[in-house]
C-alpha positions in Angstrom: -16.0 -34.6 -23.6 -12.3 -33.7 -21.1 -12.7 -34.3 -17.0 -10.9 -31.5 -15.6 -9.5 -31.8 -12.2 -11.2 -29.9 -9.3 -8.1 -27.7 -8.8 -8.2 -26.9 -12.7 -12.2 -26.0 -11.6 -11.9 -23.8 -9.3 -9.1 -22.2 -10.3 -11.7 -20.7 -13.0 -14.6 -20.5 -10.7 -14.0 -22.2 -6.9 -18.0 -21.6 -6.0 -19.1 -23.7 -9.3 -16.2 -26.4 -8.1 -17.8 -27.3 -5.4 -21.2 -27.5 -6.8 -19.8 -30.1 -9.3 -18.1 -31.9 -6.2 -21.2 -32.3 -4.9 -23.0 -33.5 -8.3 -20.6 -35.9 -8.5 -20.2 -36.7 -5.2 -24.8 -37.5 -5.8 -23.6 -39.2 -9.2 -21.5 -41.8 -7.9 -24.2 -42.5 -5.3 -22.6 -40.6 -2.5 -18.8 -42.5 -2.7 -16.1 -40.8 -1.2 -13.1 -42.3 -2.7 -14.8 -42.7 -6.0 -15.5 -37.9 -6.2 -11.9 -38.0 -4.7 -10.3 -40.0 -7.2 -12.9 -38.5 -9.7 -12.0 -35.1 -9.4 -8.5 -35.8 -8.7 -9.1 -34.1 -5.2 -8.5 -35.6 -1.7 -11.1 -37.2 0.1 -11.3 -34.8 2.5 -12.2 -31.9 0.2 -14.7 -34.0 -0.5 -16.0 -34.7 3.4 -15.5 -31.0 4.0 -18.0 -29.7 1.2 -20.5 -32.9 1.7 -20.4 -32.3 5.6 -21.1 -28.5 4.4 -23.8 -28.9 2.2 -25.7 -31.4 4.8 -25.0 -29.2 7.9 -26.8 -26.2 5.1 -23.4 -24.2 5.2 -22.5 -21.7 2.3 -19.7 -23.3 0.1 -18.0 -19.7 -0.4 -14.1 -19.6 1.0 -14.4 -19.4 4.6 -12.9 -16.1 6.8 -9.1 -17.4 8.1 -9.0 -14.5 10.6 -8.6 -15.0 13.8 -12.1 -14.0 15.8 -9.9 -13.1 18.7 -6.4 -12.3 19.7 -6.4 -12.2 23.6 -2.1 -11.5 23.8 -2.8 -8.7 21.3 -0.4 -5.6 22.3 -2.7 -2.8 23.8 -2.8 0.0 21.0 -1.7 3.1 23.9 1.2 0.7 24.7 1.7 -0.2 20.8 1.5 3.1 19.5 4.8 4.1 22.5 6.7 1.8 21.0 6.0 3.3 17.2 6.9 7.1 18.9 9.9 6.1 20.3 11.3 3.9 17.9 10.8 6.9 15.1 12.5 9.3 18.1 15.7 6.6 18.5 16.2 4.2 16.4 16.8 1.6 18.6 16.2 -1.8 18.1 13.8 -4.4 20.4 16.2 -5.0 23.0 17.8 -1.5 23.8 13.6 0.7 22.9 12.5 -2.1 25.6 15.4 -0.2 28.3 14.2 2.6 27.0 11.2 3.3 27.4 11.3 0.8 30.6 14.1 3.5 31.8 11.3 6.6 30.3 8.2 5.0 31.3 8.2 2.3 34.0 8.7 -0.8 34.5 5.1 -1.5 33.6 6.3 -2.9 30.1 8.4 -5.5 29.4 11.0 -6.6 25.7 7.9 -8.7 24.2 6.2 -5.8 22.7 8.4 -4.0 21.6 8.9 -6.6 18.9 6.1 -6.3 16.4 5.5 -3.0 16.2 9.2 -3.0 15.6 9.0 -5.0 12.7 6.1 -3.0 11.0 7.9 -1.2 7.6 5.9 2.4 8.7 7.4 2.4 11.6 10.7 2.4 10.3 12.4 5.7 9.5 13.2 5.1 4.9 16.7 5.4 5.6 17.0 2.9 7.9 14.7 0.8 5.3 17.1 1.9 2.1 19.9 0.7 3.7 22.1 -1.9 1.7 23.0 -4.2 4.5 19.2 -4.2 5.8 18.9 -7.4 7.9 22.5 -8.6 6.6 24.3 -7.7 10.1 27.4 -9.4 9.7 27.0 -11.9 7.8 29.5 -10.2 4.8 32.6 -10.8 6.4 34.7 -13.3 6.2 33.9 -15.7 9.4 36.6 -16.0 12.2 37.9 -19.4 13.6 35.5 -19.1 16.4 31.9 -18.4 14.7 33.0 -22.0 12.6 33.8 -23.8 15.9 37.7 -24.3 14.8 40.0 -23.8 17.2 44.1 -24.4 16.8 45.1 -27.8 17.6 48.7 -27.2 19.2 50.6 -30.0 17.6 54.1 -31.5 18.6 57.1 -31.6 15.6 59.1 -34.0 18.2 58.6 -37.7 17.1 
């Protein structure tokens, strides 16, 4: 009989792979190390699913989505930033300054970063620009940007 690794079983069917892991765990007499070596997975993987089974939890994948985001930018501010970004096509810092001047000092430069980075907030002509995200990277480096300074050299001996 061909013995598949846990990873190969997981690619085929994650839920069945975990059931086989638990069955192997029982067959080895509850030995975590032997189960991990047999299925060529980590001991932490074995422990995690044994713990889930003992607690009566599901063996299915759990959500990785955050339960809450206390520092998330308010929807009204995000909509204002996206609207002003489309109208002005300013970058993050200049946009924050523009919004502060226009709508009051209640907005810092930080909430403008995420809404500006979303593709829907950036106009299509900016996205199709050939130099998008390159800045001055294609220009030849100057001596000051490379950290090379000219050192005076004396010719007298």
